[in-house]
C-alpha positions in Angstrom: -89.7 -177.3 74.5 -93.0 -177.4 76.3 -94.9 -174.1 76.8 -97.6 -175.3 79.2 -99.4 -178.4 80.2 -102.1 -178.0 77.5 -99.6 -177.9 74.6 -97.5 -180.7 73.2 -93.8 -180.2 73.2 -91.0 -181.3 71.0 -87.2 -181.5 71.0 -84.6 -181.7 68.2 -81.1 -183.0 69.0 -78.0 -184.1 67.2 -75.6 -186.8 68.5 -72.8 -189.1 67.5 -72.3 -192.8 67.7 -69.4 -195.2 66.8 -70.1 -196.8 63.4 -71.6 -196.5 60.0 -75.4 -196.8 59.7 -78.1 -195.5 57.4 -81.7 -195.6 58.4 -84.7 -194.2 60.4 -86.2 -195.7 63.6 -89.1 -194.8 65.9 -89.0 -195.5 69.6 -92.5 -195.3 71.1 -92.8 -194.7 74.8 -95.9 -194.1 77.0 -95.7 -190.3 77.0 -93.5 -189.5 73.9 -92.3 -190.8 70.5 -88.7 -190.4 69.4 -87.8 -190.5 65.7 -84.1 -191.0 64.9 -82.3 -190.5 61.6 -79.0 -192.4 61.5 -76.3 -191.2 59.2 -72.6 -192.3 59.3 -71.3 -191.3 62.8 -74.2 -188.8 63.3 -77.8 -189.2 64.4 -80.6 -186.6 64.4 -83.2 -187.1 67.1 -86.7 -185.7 67.0 -88.9 -186.2 70.1 -92.6 -185.4 70.3 -94.8 -185.5 73.4 -98.1 -187.5 73.1 
C-alpha cells in the first residue's frame, strides 16, 4: 500500500507452505525489507519499503 512517492508503503500477507516450522526471518532487499513469521503450515509476511 503506497500512497505516493514521498511516503513509505507496507504490505501484510498470509500464505501457506508444506511443512512444520516455527520462527521469524527477515529478507533484506535493496528497496524493501520482508519479515516473515513461520507457524505450522502458515506464514505471515510483512513487507516495508525502505
